[in-house]
C-alpha positions in Angstrom: 0.0 0.0 0.0 2.9 2.3 0.7 4.1 1.9 -2.9 0.5 2.6 -4.2 0.3 5.8 -2.2 3.8 6.8 -3.4 2.9 6.2 -7.0 -0.4 8.1 -6.7 1.3 11.0 -5.0 3.9 11.3 -7.8 1.0 11.6 -10.3 -0.3 14.7 -8.6 -3.6 15.5 -6.9 -6.8 16.0 -8.9 -10.3 16.7 -7.7 -12.2 13.5 -7.4 -15.7 13.0 -8.8 -18.5 15.1 -7.2 -19.7 12.1 -5.3 -16.3 11.7 -3.6 -15.9 15.2 -2.5 -16.6 14.4 1.3 -14.2 11.4 1.6 -11.6 12.9 4.0 -9.7 9.7 4.4 -8.6 9.7 0.7 -8.3 13.4 0.0 -4.6 13.1 -0.4 -4.9 10.3 -3.0 -4.8 11.1 -6.7 -7.6 9.5 -8.7 -6.7 8.8 -12.3 -8.4 11.0 -14.8 -10.8 9.9 -17.5 -8.0 9.7 -20.1 -6.0 7.6 -17.8 -8.9 5.4 -17.0 -9.4 4.9 -20.6 -5.8 4.1 -21.3 -5.7 1.6 -18.4 -8.9 -0.1 -19.6 -7.6 -0.3 -23.2 -4.4 -2.0 -22.1 -4.6 -5.8 -22.4 -5.4 -7.4 -19.1 -3.8 -10.5 -17.8 -4.8 -10.7 -14.0 -2.1 -13.3 -13.3 0.6 -11.3 -15.0 -0.5 -8.2 -13.2 -0.5 -9.9 -9.8 3.0 -11.4 -10.5 4.2 -7.8 -11.3 2.8 -6.5 -8.1 4.3 -9.4 -6.1 7.7 -8.7 -7.7 7.8 -5.3 -6.1 10.4 -5.1 -3.4 9.2 -5.1 0.1 10.9 -1.9 1.0 8.4 0.0 -1.1 5.7 -0.9 1.4 7.6 0.7 4.3 6.8 4.0 6.2 6.2 7.3 4.5 9.7 8.5 5.4 11.2 6.1 2.9 13.1 7.9 0.1 12.5 5.9 -3.1 14.9 8.0 -5.2 17.7 7.7 -2.7 17.1 4.0 -2.4 17.3 3.5 -6.2 20.4 5.6 -6.6 22.2 3.7 -3.9 21.4 0.5 -5.7 23.2 1.6 -8.9 26.4 -0.3 -9.6 29.8 1.6 -9.7 29.9 1.1 -13.5 26.7 2.1 -15.2 25.4 0.2 -18.2 22.8 2.1 -20.2 21.0 -1.0 -21.5 20.7 -2.5 -18.1 19.4 0.9 -16.7 16.8 1.1 -19.4 15.7 -2.5 -18.8 15.4 -1.8 -15.1 13.5 1.4 -15.8 11.0 -0.4 -18.0 10.5 -3.0 -15.3 9.7 -0.2 -12.8 7.3 1.4 -15.3 5.5 -2.0 -15.7 5.2 -2.3 -12.0 3.9 1.2 -11.7 1.4 0.6 -14.5 0.2 -2.6 -12.8 -0.3 -0.7 -9.5 -2.1 2.2 -11.1 -4.5 -0.1 -12.9 -5.1 -2.0 -9.6 -5.8 1.3 -7.8 -8.2 2.3 -10.6 -10.1 -0.9 -10.4 -10.4 -0.6 -6.6 -11.8 3.0 -6.8 -14.4 1.9 -9.4 -15.3 -1.0 -7.3 -15.9 1.0 -4.1 -17.7 4.0 -5.7 -21.3 2.5 -5.5 -20.7 1.7 -1.8 -19.7 5.3 -1.1 -22.9 6.6 -2.8 -25.0 4.3 -0.7 -23.3 5.4 2.5 -23.8 9.0 1.6 -27.6 8.4 1.2 -27.7 6.7 4.7 -26.0 9.8 6.3 -28.5 12.1 4.7 -31.4 10.0 6.0 -29.9 10.0 9.5 -29.7 13.8 9.5 -33.4 14.0 8.6 -34.2 11.6 11.5 -32.3 13.8 14.0 -34.2 16.9 13.0 -37.5 15.1 13.6 -36.3 13.9 17.1 -35.5 17.5 18.0 -39.0 18.6 17.2 -40.5 15.8 19.3 -38.3 16.7 22.3 -39.4 20.4 22.1 -43.0 19.4 22.1 -42.6 17.1 25.1 -40.9 19.7 27.2 -43.7 22.2 26.5 -46.4 19.7 27.6 -44.5 18.9 30.8 -44.4 22.6 31.7 -48.2 22.8 31.2 -48.8 19.8 33.6 -46.5 21.3 36.3 -48.4 24.6 36.2 -51.8 22.9 36.4 -51.1 21.0 39.7 -53.2 22.7 42.5 -52.8 23.1 46.3 -56.0 21.1 46.9 -54.5 18.0 45.4 -51.5 18.2 47.7 -53.7 18.6 50.7 -55.7 15.4 49.8 -52.5 13.4 49.7 -51.3 14.8 53.1 -54.5 13.6 54.8 -54.2 10.2 53.3 -50.6 10.0 54.7 -51.7 10.9 58.2 -54.3 8.2 58.1 -51.7 5.6 57.2 -49.4 6.7 60.0 -52.2 6.4 62.6 -53.0 2.9 61.5 -49.3 1.9 61.9 -49.2 3.5 65.3 -52.1 1.4 66.5 -50.4 -1.8 65.3 -47.2 -0.8 67.1 -49.0 -0.2 70.4 -50.5 -3.7 70.2 -47.0 -5.2 69.5 -45.5 -3.3 72.5 -48.2 -4.7 74.8 -47.3 -8.2 73.6 -43.6 -7.7 74.2 -44.0 -6.6 77.8 -45.5 -10.1 78.5 -42.7 -12.2 77.0 -40.1 -12.0 79.7 -42.2 -14.2 82.0 -42.4 -16.9 79.3 -38.7 -16.7 78.6 -37.9 -17.5 82.3 -40.2 -20.5 82.2 -38.5 -21.9 79.1 -35.1 -21.5 80.6 -36.1 -23.4 83.7 -37.3 -26.2 81.4 -33.9 -26.1 79.5 -35.8 -25.5 76.3 -32.9 -23.6 74.8 -34.0 -23.6 71.1 -37.5 -22.4 72.0 -36.2 -19.7 74.4 -33.7 -18.5 71.8 -36.4 -18.5 69.1 -38.8 -16.4 71.2 -36.0 -14.1 72.4 -34.8 -13.4 68.8 -38.3 -12.7 67.7 -38.8 -10.2 70.5 -35.5 -8.6 69.8 -36.4 -8.1 66.2 -39.7 -6.5 67.2 -38.1 -4.4 69.8 -35.5 -3.1 67.4 -38.3 -1.9 65.2 -39.8 0.2 68.0 -36.6 1.3 69.7 -37.6 4.9 69.2 -40.2 4.5 71.9 -38.8 5.1 75.4 -40.9 2.3 76.9 -39.1 -0.2 74.6 -35.5 0.8 75.3 -35.5 -0.8 78.7 -37.2 -4.0 77.3 -34.6 -4.3 74.6 -31.7 -4.1 77.1 -33.4 -6.8 79.2 -33.8 -9.1 76.2 -30.1 -8.7 75.4 -29.2 -9.7 79.0 -31.5 -12.7 78.7 -29.9 -13.8 75.5 -26.4 -13.5 77.0 -27.7 -15.6 79.9 -28.9 -18.3 77.5 -25.5 -18.4 75.8 -23.8 -18.9 79.1 -26.1 -21.8 80.0 -25.5 -23.2 76.5 -21.8 -23.1 77.0 -22.1 -25.0 80.3 -24.4 -27.5 78.6 -21.9 -27.9 75.8 -19.1 -28.7 78.2 -21.0 -31.6 79.7 -20.8 -33.7 76.5 -16.9 -34.0 76.7 -17.1 -36.8 79.3 -20.5 -38.3 78.7 -22.0 -37.7 75.3 -25.8 -37.7 75.1 -27.4 -37.5 71.7 -30.6 -35.7 72.7 -28.7 -33.2 74.9 -26.2 -32.4 72.1 -28.9 -32.1 69.5 -30.7 -29.5 71.5 -27.5 -27.6 72.1 -26.6 -27.6 68.4 -30.1 -26.4 67.4 -29.8 -23.5 69.9 -26.4 -22.5 68.5 -27.8 -22.7 65.0 -30.6 -20.3 65.9 -28.0 -17.9 67.2 -26.0 -18.2 64.0 -23.0 -19.3 66.0 -22.3 -22.9 64.9 -18.7 -22.1 64.2 -18.3 -20.4 67.6 -19.9 -23.4 69.2 -17.3 -25.7 67.5 -14.5 -23.5 68.7 -15.9 -23.6 72.3 -16.3 -27.3 72.1 -12.7 -27.9 71.3 -11.7 -25.6 74.2 -13.9 -27.7 76.5 -12.3 -30.9 75.3 -8.9 -29.5 76.0 -10.0 -28.4 79.5 -11.7 -31.8 80.1 -8.4 -33.6 79.3 -6.5 -31.4 81.7 -9.1 -31.7 84.5 -9.5 -35.4 84.0 -5.9 -36.4 84.2 -5.3 -34.0 87.2 -8.2 -35.4 89.2 -7.2 -39.1 88.5 -3.6 -38.5 89.5 -4.6 -36.3 92.4 -6.9 -39.0 93.7 -4.1 -41.6 93.8 -1.5 -39.2 95.3 -3.9 -38.2 98.1 -4.9 -41.8 98.7 -1.3 -42.9 99.0 -0.3 -39.9 101.1 -2.9 -41.0 103.7 -3.9 -37.4 104.6 -6.2 -34.7 103.4 -3.4 -32.1 102.9 -4.5 -29.7 100.2 -1.0 -28.9 99.1 -1.3 -31.4 96.3 -4.2 -29.5 94.7 -2.0 -26.5 94.3 0.7 -28.4 92.4 1.1 -28.4 88.6 0.2 -31.6 86.9 3.8 -32.3 86.0 4.9 -31.9 89.6 1.9 -33.9 90.9 3.0 -36.9 88.8 6.3 -37.1 90.7 4.4 -38.0 93.9 2.9 -41.2 92.4 4.2 -44.2 94.4 5.6 -47.4 92.6 2.7 -49.5 94.0 0.0 -47.2 92.5 1.9 -46.3 89.3 0.4 -48.9 87.0 -3.2 -48.8 88.4 -3.0 -45.0 88.1 -1.8 -45.2 84.6 -4.6 -47.7 83.7 -7.3 -45.4 85.2 -5.7 -42.4 83.5 -6.0 -44.2 80.1 -9.6 -45.3 80.9 -10.6 -41.7 81.7 -8.9 -40.3 78.6 -10.6 -43.0 76.6 -14.0 -41.7 77.7 -13.0 -38.2 76.4 -11.8 -39.6 73.1 -15.0 -41.7 72.8 -17.1 -38.6 73.4 -15.2 -36.8 70.6 -15.7 -39.8 68.3 -19.5 -39.7 69.0 -19.5 -36.0 68.4 -17.9 -36.5 65.0 -20.4 -39.3 64.3 -23.3 -37.0 65.1 -22.1 -34.4 62.7 -21.6 -36.8 59.9 -25.1 -38.1 60.3 -26.7 -34.7 60.5 -24.6 -33.4 57.6 -26.2 -36.0 55.3 -29.7 -35.1 56.5 -29.0 -31.4 56.0 -27.8 -32.1 52.4 -31.0 -33.9 51.6 -33.2 -31.1 53.0 -31.2 -28.5 51.3 -31.7 -30.2 47.9 -35.5 -30.1 48.4 -35.5 -26.4 49.4 -35.3 -23.3 47.3 -33.3 -20.8 49.5 -30.0 -20.8 47.7 -28.4 -18.2 49.9 -29.3 -20.1 53.1 -28.0 -23.4 51.5 -24.6 -21.8 50.7 -24.2 -20.5 54.2 -25.1 -23.9 55.6 -22.6 -25.6 53.3 -19.9 -23.2 54.5 -20.7 -23.9 58.2 -20.7 -27.6 57.5 -17.3 -27.5 55.8 -15.9 -25.4 58.6 -17.1 -27.9 61.2 -15.8 -30.8 59.3 -12.3 -29.3 59.0 -12.4 -28.2 62.6 -13.3 -31.7 63.8 -10.6 -33.3 61.7 -7.9 -30.9 62.9 -9.2 -31.1 66.4 -8.9 -34.9 66.4 -5.2 -34.6 65.9 -4.7 -31.9 68.4 -6.8 -33.7 71.1 -4.9 -36.9 70.4 -1.6 -35.0 70.9 -2.9 -33.5 74.2 -3.8 -37.0 75.4 -0.3 -38.3 74.4 1.3 -35.3 76.1 -0.5 -35.9 79.3 0.4 -39.5 79.4 4.0 -38.7 78.4 4.2 -36.1 81.2 3.0 -38.8 83.6 5.6 -41.2 82.5 8.5 -38.7 82.6 7.4 -37.6 86.0 8.3 -41.0 87.5 11.6 -42.9 87.7 10.9 -45.9 85.5 14.0 -47.7 86.8 12.1 -48.8 89.9 9.9 -51.1 87.8 10.7 -54.6 86.6 11.3 -55.3 82.9 7.9 -57.0 82.5 6.1 -54.0 84.1 7.9 -51.6 81.8 6.8 -53.6 78.8 3.3 -53.6 80.1 3.4 -49.8 80.4 4.6 -49.6 76.8 1.7 -51.8 75.7 -0.7 -49.5 77.4 0.5 -46.2 75.9 1.9 -47.7 72.6 4.2 -44.8 72.0 7.5 -44.4 70.2 10.6 -44.3 72.4 13.6 -43.0 70.5 15.7 -43.0 73.6 15.3 -46.8 73.8 16.4 -47.1 70.2 19.5 -45.0 71.1 20.2 -47.3 74.0 20.1 -50.4 71.7 22.2 -48.7 69.1 24.9 -47.6 71.5 25.2 -51.1 73.0 24.9 -52.9 69.6 28.0 -54.9 68.7 26.7 -55.4 65.1 26.8 -59.1 65.1 24.5 -61.2 62.9 21.1 -62.2 64.2 20.8 -65.8 63.1 17.5 -66.1 61.2 16.5 -68.6 58.6 17.2 -68.0 54.9 13.4 -67.8 54.2 12.8 -65.3 56.9 10.0 -62.8 56.3 8.5 -60.2 58.6 5.1 -61.9 58.0 6.4 -64.7 60.2 6.6 -62.4 63.2 3.4 -62.4 65.3 3.3 -58.6 65.1 2.5 -58.9 61.4 0.1 -61.8 61.5 -2.8 -59.5 60.8 -1.2 -58.7 57.4 -0.7 -62.3 56.5 -4.4 -63.0 57.2 -5.5 -60.0 55.1 -3.4 -61.3 52.2 -4.8 -64.8 52.4 -6.6 -66.1 49.2 -10.1 -64.9 48.9 -13.0 -67.4 49.2 -16.6 -67.2 47.9 -19.0 -65.2 50.1 -21.0 -68.4 50.8 -18.0 -70.1 52.3 -16.7 -67.1 54.4 -17.4 -67.1 58.1 -20.0 -64.7 59.4 -17.4 -62.7 61.3 -15.2 -62.1 58.2 -18.0 -61.3 55.8 -19.3 -58.5 58.0 -17.8 -55.0 58.1 -14.7 -54.4 60.2 -15.7 -53.0 63.5 -13.5 -50.2 64.8 -12.4 -49.9 68.4 -14.8 -47.0 69.0 -17.7 -48.9 67.5 -16.8 -51.9 69.6 -16.9 -50.0 72.9 -19.5 -47.3 71.9 -22.2 -49.0 73.9 -20.1 -49.7 77.0 -16.8 -51.1 78.3 -13.3 -49.8 78.0 -10.4 -51.2 75.9 -7.9 -50.4 78.8 -9.7 -52.9 81.1 -7.1 -55.6 80.3 -5.1 -58.0 82.4 -1.4 -57.7 82.9 -0.9 -61.4 82.3 -2.5 -61.3 78.8 0.1 -62.7 76.4 0.1 -63.7 72.8 0.7 -67.4 72.9 1.7 -67.6 69.2 5.1 -68.9 68.5 7.5 -68.0 65.7 9.8 -70.2 63.6 12.3 -67.7 62.3 15.6 -68.8 63.9 18.4 -70.5 62.0 19.6 -73.9 63.2 23.2 -72.5 63.7 24.7 -75.9 62.9 23.3 -77.7 66.0 21.7 -81.1 65.7 18.8 -80.3 68.1 17.2 -77.4 69.9 18.4 -78.8 73.3 22.0 -78.8 72.1 21.6 -75.2 70.9 20.0 -74.0 74.1 22.8 -75.6 76.2 25.4 -73.9 74.0 23.7 -70.5 74.7 23.6 -71.2 78.4 27.3 -72.1 78.3 28.2 -68.5 77.4 25.7 -66.6 79.6 28.2 -66.3 82.5 30.9 -64.8 80.2 28.9 -61.7 79.2 30.5 -58.4 80.1 27.5 -56.3 79.1 25.6 -54.6 81.9 22.8 -56.7 83.3 20.0 -54.2 82.4 21.2 -54.1 78.8 21.7 -57.9 78.2 19.6 -59.4 75.5 19.7 -62.6 73.4 19.2 -62.7 69.6 15.5 -63.8 69.7 13.3 -65.6 72.2 12.4 -68.5 70.0 9.3 -69.6 72.0 7.5 -66.3 72.6 9.1 -64.1 69.9 9.4 -61.3 72.5 12.1 -58.7 72.6 15.6 -60.1 73.5 16.5 -60.3 77.1 20.2 -61.3 77.2 23.2 -61.2 74.9 26.7 -62.7 74.9 29.8 -60.7 74.8 31.6 -59.8 71.6 34.7 -61.7 72.6 32.7 -64.8 73.2 31.1 -64.6 69.8 34.4 -64.2 68.1 35.8 -67.2 70.0 33.2 -69.6 68.5 34.3 -71.8 65.7 32.9 -71.6 62.2 31.2 -75.0 62.7 29.2 -73.5 65.5 27.3 -71.1 63.3 25.8 -70.9 59.8 25.7 -67.2 59.7 27.3 -66.8 56.3 24.4 -68.4 54.4 24.1 -66.7 51.0 20.3 -66.4 51.2 20.0 -65.4 54.8 19.0 -61.8 55.4 21.6 -59.7 57.2 20.0 -58.1 60.2 20.8 -57.4 63.9 18.9 -57.5 67.1 18.2 -53.8 66.9 16.8 -54.2 63.4 14.5 -57.0 64.6 13.3 -54.9 67.5 12.6 -51.9 65.2 10.6 -54.2 62.8 8.6 -55.6 65.8 7.8 -52.1 66.9 6.7 -51.2 63.4 4.3 -54.1 63.5 2.8 -53.0 66.8 2.3 -49.5 65.4 0.7 -50.8 62.3 -1.8 -52.7 64.5 -2.5 -49.4 66.2 -3.3 -47.8 62.8 -5.6 -50.6 61.9 -7.6 -50.0 65.1 -7.3 -46.2 65.3 -7.2 -44.9 61.8 -7.6 -41.2 62.8 -4.1 -41.4 64.4 -2.5 -43.0 61.4 -0.5 -40.0 60.5 1.0 -39.6 64.0 1.9 -43.3 64.1 3.6 -43.2 60.6 5.4 -40.0 61.7 6.8 -41.9 64.7 7.8 -44.8 62.5 9.6 -42.4 60.1 11.5 -41.0 63.1 12.6 -44.6 64.0 14.0 -45.1 60.5 15.5 -41.6 60.4 17.4 -42.2 63.7 18.6 -45.7 62.6 19.9 -44.3 59.3 21.6 -41.3 61.0 23.2 -43.7 63.5 24.6 -46.0 60.8 26.1 -43.0 59.0 27.5 -41.5 62.2 29.0 -44.8 63.3 30.5 -46.0 60.0 30.2 -43.4 57.2 31.2 -40.0 58.5 34.7 -39.1 57.2 35.2 -35.5 56.2 38.7 -36.1 54.8 37.5 -38.6 52.2 34.4 -36.4 51.4 36.9 -33.6 50.5 38.3 -35.6 47.7 35.4 -34.4 45.5 34.5 -37.8 44.1 30.8 -37.4 45.1 30.8 -40.2 47.7 27.6 -38.9 49.2 24.9 -37.9 46.8 23.3 -34.5 47.3 20.0 -36.3 48.1 21.7 -38.3 50.9 23.4 -35.2 52.3 20.1 -33.3 52.3 18.4 -36.2 54.1 21.1 -36.4 56.8 21.0 -32.6 57.3 17.2 -32.7 57.7 17.4 -35.5 60.2 20.1 -33.7 62.2 18.2 -30.5 62.3 14.8 -32.0 63.2 15.7 -35.0 65.4 19.2 -34.7 66.8 20.1 -32.7 69.9 23.7 -31.7 69.3 24.1 -30.2 72.7 26.6 -32.4 74.6 25.6 -31.2 78.1 23.0 -28.9 79.5 24.0 -25.3 79.3 22.7 -23.4 82.4 22.9 -20.2 80.5 20.8 -21.4 77.6 17.4 -19.7 77.1 14.1 -21.3 77.9 13.2 -21.2 74.2 16.3 -23.2 73.3 15.6 -25.8 75.9 12.0 -26.1 74.8 13.2 -26.5 71.2 15.5 -29.4 72.1 12.9 -31.1 74.3 11.6 -33.4 71.5 15.1 -34.2 70.1 17.3 -37.1 70.8 21.1 -36.9 71.5 23.3 -38.2 68.8 24.3 -41.9 69.3 27.8 -43.1 70.0 29.4 -46.3 68.8 30.0 -49.0 71.4 33.5 -49.2 72.6 33.3 -52.9 71.9 33.3 -52.3 68.2 36.8 -51.8 66.8 37.2 -50.2 63.4 40.9 -49.5 63.4 42.4 -52.9 62.8 43.8 -53.7 59.3 43.5 -57.4 59.9 39.7 -57.2 60.0 39.7 -54.6 57.1 38.8 -51.9 59.6 35.7 -53.5 61.0 34.4 -54.6 57.6 32.2 -57.3 59.1 30.6 -54.9 61.5 30.2 -52.3 58.7 28.5 -54.9 56.5 26.1 -56.1 59.2 25.2 -52.5 60.1 24.8 -51.2 56.5 23.0 -54.2 55.1 20.7 -54.4 58.1 19.7 -50.8 57.3 19.2 -51.8 53.7 17.1 -54.7 54.8 15.0 -52.5 57.1 14.5 -50.1 54.1 13.3 -53.1 52.0 10.7 -53.9 54.7 9.5 -50.4 54.7 9.1 -50.6 50.9 7.2 -53.8 51.3 4.8 -52.1 53.8 4.3 -48.9 51.7 1.0 -50.0 50.1 -0.5 -50.8 53.5 0.7 -47.5 55.0 -0.6 -45.6 51.9 -4.0 -47.3 52.4 -4.5 -46.0 55.9 -2.8 -42.6 55.5 -5.3 -39.7 55.2 -5.4 -38.2 51.7 -4.2 -34.8 52.9 -1.1 -36.4 54.6 -0.1 -38.7 51.7 2.5 -36.2 50.5 4.4 -36.7 53.8 4.5 -40.4 53.2 5.6 -40.0 49.6 8.3 -37.6 50.7 9.5 -40.0 53.4 9.9 -42.9 50.9 11.4 -40.8 48.1 13.9 -38.8 50.3 14.7 -41.1 53.1 13.9 -44.8 52.6 15.3 -44.8 49.1 18.6 -43.3 50.2 19.4 -46.2 52.6 21.4 -48.1 49.9 23.3 -44.9 49.1 25.1 -45.2 52.5 27.1 -48.1 51.1 29.2 -45.8 49.1 30.7 -43.6 51.9 30.8 -46.4 54.4 32.8 -48.8 52.2 34.9 -46.0 50.8 36.5 -45.6 54.3 37.5 -49.3 54.1 38.8 -49.0 50.6 40.8 -45.8 51.5 42.6 -47.7 54.3 42.9 -51.2 52.9 45.5 -50.3 50.2 48.7 -48.4 51.1 48.4 -45.7 48.4 51.0 -43.5 50.0 53.6 -46.2 49.8 52.8 -46.5 46.1 53.3 -42.8 45.6 56.8 -43.0 47.2 57.7 -45.9 45.0 56.6 -44.0 41.9 58.6 -41.0 43.0 61.8 -43.1 42.8 61.2 -44.1 39.1 63.3 -42.5 36.4 61.0 -41.4 33.6 63.5 -39.6 31.4 64.9 -42.8 30.0 66.4 -42.8 26.5 65.3 -46.2 25.3 62.0 -48.1 25.4 61.8 -50.4 28.4 60.5 -54.0 28.2 60.1 -54.5 32.0 57.5 -52.7 34.1 58.4 -50.9 37.3 58.4 -52.4 40.8 55.6 -50.1 42.1 53.2 -52.1 39.9 54.1 -55.4 41.7 53.8 -53.7 45.1 50.4 -52.4 44.2 49.2 -55.8 43.0 50.5 -57.4 46.2 48.3 -54.9 48.1 45.3 -56.0 46.1 46.1 -59.7 46.7 46.3 -59.1 50.4 43.0 -57.2 50.3 41.4 -60.1 48.5 42.7 -62.5 51.1 41.4 -60.4 54.0 38.1 -60.0 52.2 37.8 -63.8 51.9 38.5 -64.1 55.6 35.8 -61.6 56.5 33.3 -63.4 54.3 33.8 -66.6 56.3 32.5 -64.7 59.3 29.8 -62.6 57.6 28.4 -63.2 54.2 29.3 -60.2 51.9 26.6 -59.6 49.3 27.7 -59.1 45.7 26.8 -55.4 45.6 28.9 -54.8 48.6 31.9 -56.7 47.2 31.6 -54.8 43.9 31.5 -51.5 45.7 34.6 -52.4 47.7 36.5 -53.4 44.6 35.3 -50.4 42.7 36.4 -48.0 45.4 39.9 -49.6 45.8 40.5 -49.7 42.0 39.2 -46.2 41.6 41.5 -44.9 44.4 44.5 -46.9 42.9 44.0 -45.4 39.4 43.7 -41.9 40.8 46.8 -42.5 42.8 48.6 -43.6 39.6 47.6 -40.4 37.9 48.7 -38.4 40.9 52.1 -40.2 40.8 52.5 -39.3 37.1 51.6 -35.7 37.9 54.6 -35.6 40.3 57.1 -36.4 37.6 59.7 -33.7 37.1 61.3 -35.0 33.8 59.8 -37.3 31.2 60.9 -38.4 27.8 58.9 -40.1 25.0 60.3 -43.4 26.2 59.2 -42.6 29.7 55.7 -42.0 28.5 55.8 -45.5 26.8 57.0 -46.9 30.1 53.9 -45.4 31.8 51.6 -47.2 29.4 53.6 -50.4 29.9 53.2 -50.2 33.7 49.5 -49.4 33.6 48.8 -52.3 31.1 50.6 -54.7 33.3 48.5 -53.5 36.3 45.3 -54.0 34.4 46.2 -57.4 33.1 47.0 -58.7 36.6 44.1 -56.9 38.2 41.5 -58.5 35.9 42.5 -61.9 37.3 41.6 -60.8 40.8 38.2 -59.3 40.2 35.2 -59.8 37.9 34.3 -56.1 37.7 34.1 -55.0 34.1 34.9 -52.4 32.9 37.7 -51.5 35.2 36.7 -48.3 37.0 38.5 -45.1 36.0 40.5 -47.0 33.4 40.0 -44.2 30.9 41.0 -41.7 33.6 44.5 -43.0 33.6 44.8 -43.8 29.8 43.5 -40.4 28.8 46.0 -38.7 31.0 48.9 -40.7 29.6 47.8 -40.1 26.0 47.7 -36.3 26.7 51.5 -36.4 26.7 51.5 -36.7 22.9 49.2 -33.7 22.2 50.4 -30.6 20.3 50.1 -27.1 21.6 46.7 -26.4 19.9 45.2 -29.7 20.8 46.4 -29.4 24.4 44.5 -26.1 24.9 41.2 -27.7 23.7 41.9 -30.9 25.8 42.4 -28.9 29.0 39.0 -27.2 28.6 37.3 -30.5 27.9 38.8 -32.5 30.8 37.9 -30.8 34.0 38.0 -34.0 36.0 41.8 -33.5 36.5 43.2 -31.3 39.3 45.1 -28.1 38.6 48.3 -29.7 39.6 47.8 -32.6 37.2 47.0 -30.3 34.3 49.9 -28.0 35.1 52.3 -30.9 35.1 51.2 -31.8 31.6 52.1 -28.3 30.4 55.4 -27.9 32.3 56.9 -31.4 32.0 55.4 -32.9 28.8 55.1 -29.9 26.5 57.7 -27.7 28.1 60.5 -29.1 26.0 59.1 -28.2 22.6 57.0 -25.1 23.1 58.1 -21.5 23.9 57.5 -19.6 27.0 54.6 -17.6 25.6 52.7 -20.7 24.5 53.3 -22.3 27.9 51.9 -19.2 29.7 48.8 -19.3 27.5 48.1 -22.9 28.5 48.7 -22.2 32.2 46.3 -19.3 31.9 43.7 -21.6 30.5 44.2 -24.0 33.4 43.8 -21.0 35.8 40.5 -20.0 34.2 39.2 -23.5 34.7 40.3 -23.5 38.4 38.9 -20.0 39.2 35.2 -21.0 39.6 36.2 -23.7 42.1 37.9 -21.2 44.5 
């Protein structure tokens, strides 16, 4: 279009036809004259050719108005002008101009009828506007006449009618006031009858009427009295609401909820209800403990009533400890049952409200009801967790307020059975006294064989037809609350109630009979040097209970290989502590099956057990800052993040109590556990045992086994976990459980770093002369020394495997670490070379090939780790100056020292100083981001 405008502008402006005189938008365009129209029409027309001419016009002609066509064409002229080419180009431009001009003429002729039609429409619109002006003038004149014709008599008639209406309204108001003065007596009667909904309904109606007539002086006093009455009803309602926390009554709670709904305070009622439950928990536990304390004290001294609950618990005597705990749990059960029945009431009435709302037509009221119902549902769900935490806290305070060492072991276990709560301090005790010896279980051991997991095995049994199922299994599973909803208490149990099921999970240990095995165990009981309160055996084969006694580490080492079959290839590697944790997990899963609302809390405690176990294994066997500084990525970023999270959230790093620490800091550390310490019986510094490799294998692989059991249990945990809490479970598995196997790398790296004398190899390499003048046929002695180190490592590894089975992944990791360290030591030795000839470089290749050939006979690992790391470094000796610069930028896995040696020693003899400085600068650029 720009070119069209430009061409038309060049032709000059002419007056358009008479019908186009008002087109302001195209006033600046020149319309071809009659002669030009005729010439254009007489020209032969070929639409396709014309369109091709227009398409051939350069895009620059369609640019802005500031474009200078003449300048553009002049700049395009070549340095040497050719007349014939210029004329041909000019004819081409003329043809393009003619095509554009004809196109413009056609468009003008095509649009002219539309313009004439539009002009006629504008003229018609102008006529219509003139008619509208006449109508408006007449209307205003008529309105003025009506205004002047309105008389005073008409206004007087309207005023009298208004007075009549006001008098009728006054009479109605007087009758209403008379009725209001008689309602206070009826309200008092309804309050005495505890008819709260009726009293509130009447009071609200009276308040509404009183607010209408508040301008009367006789009503102001009545309105104030009604407000006081309403506040009195709310106070009585709050008292009635608090009664359901201990003894829930459906009729009573229904009346209270109806009353709060009339007040429009259903949300406030729910907030008050949770406050009453919290207060009920506090008052209940205090009264129960106070009763036992005063009973045992034998006097009526009131000093106990002034004590805090925490201090009151310290006065419980050993004889009354367990009965008091049982009564405490019974009383708290009644509170939890009332809360359950409250939730049940709301679930039932929510469904009824939904049905009634669907039949009604008040959409605004339905939306408000749905909002209140959603608030109550969320409040009840959140309150369930909070109330359960309050119950746990009260019981925990009771336990911590008493010295548990005064009880027998069986009594302590009974206490744990009652409260069913995680005890991380016990896990710490087991870990710190664990000697990391194998627990002898059968090769086909499965956690489903433990009686704590029998409920899972039953649920996984093959299904049968409904007709063949027993009546008890075909019916719906009854929850604990449903079971005791009509009466009874789950804490009314006997202390001698035991699970008589037996387990068959122990390995035979090479003995011919059970009697022979038991006598062998008894033979070593007197030799144990572990404190009596911490002694425990591997597993009680008859009852499956937690271990009681253990034998000393020295005694275990003294037993012959024929005494045990602990190195079975298929037997799981686990310890006593692992088995105890698994049993505890089974007990908690039984709790979740019975009390699904607390599933998240239980799984959270289970995750803490696993977190602490994983952190302990890393602390005992994997923490080594010097090896981490090698930069080989021993610990993945995910593993480091997991360990940091556990340390921040679970581990109390304070060694001793600081008297100057703030109360806030002490409160923050209250729920944390001190970092565990490895038992002094575990020795990790002896080279003969490969620096405690057996203990490291047992510890690490027991953690891996525990992680595998958690993976096995994930579907069951996911099924009971609330939907809103499932992200926590997924995060626990993805960020913690799945990282357990990653601990193998840093733990076994410590063994690999000490099993081979890499420093001695560096000293031997330093004595080698690398600037030899002839190609050598014999490798250097440091290769033989290194291979002897690997042979000795292989022998020690075989010795350890006789005591503890070393799984193939562990063996591969050990060999991989050792080979990787050896290869990197070789490169470091080559980087220490001061002088090197071409023959010396060939000697390096000979040494390394000899090492690989002998090494491949000792291990089955293929390919050899870091083989290319050494070979690439040796081959770099042969690079030219230009190739070396590119090679340095591409191989950042080598240290600055190793790269600098290549430049100074290898290339220094045949490049100038400037080129050497350039390569060293390139190395410095690579190293700068690392600083």
